[in-house]
C-alpha positions in Angstrom: 0.0 0.0 0.0 2.9 2.4 0.8 4.4 1.9 -2.6 1.2 2.6 -4.3 0.8 5.9 -2.3 4.3 6.9 -3.2 3.7 6.1 -6.9 0.5 8.2 -6.9 2.4 11.1 -5.2 5.1 11.0 -7.8 2.6 10.9 -10.7 0.7 13.9 -9.2 3.9 15.9 -9.0 4.7 15.1 -12.6 1.2 16.1 -13.7 1.5 19.3 -11.7 4.7 20.2 -13.3 3.3 19.4 -16.7 0.1 21.4 -16.1 1.8 24.4 -14.5 4.5 24.9 -17.1 3.2 23.4 -20.4 -0.5 23.6 -20.5 -2.2 25.4 -17.7 -5.4 23.5 -16.7 -7.5 22.9 -13.7 -6.5 26.2 -11.9 -6.5 25.6 -8.2 -7.2 21.8 -8.6 -3.7 21.0 -9.7 -2.3 22.8 -6.7 -4.5 20.8 -4.4 -3.2 17.7 -6.0 0.4 18.9 -5.4 -0.3 19.5 -1.8 -1.8 16.0 -1.4 1.3 14.5 -3.2 3.7 16.4 -0.9 1.7 15.2 2.2 1.8 11.6 1.0 5.6 11.8 0.5 6.1 13.4 3.9 4.0 10.7 5.6 6.1 8.1 3.9 9.4 9.7 5.0 8.1 10.2 8.6 6.9 6.6 8.9 10.2 5.4 7.5 8.6 2.9 5.2 
């Protein structure tokens, strides 16, 4: 489950970068996804999994 969460976080970050710099879409939604991705990565680091 942890690996899946990490994979989703990485994908969300890549989508955010693509959306923010290549084709702006989604407005605030993409930033919310970025925050969720960062939280997921931080949780993984804190838990040490």
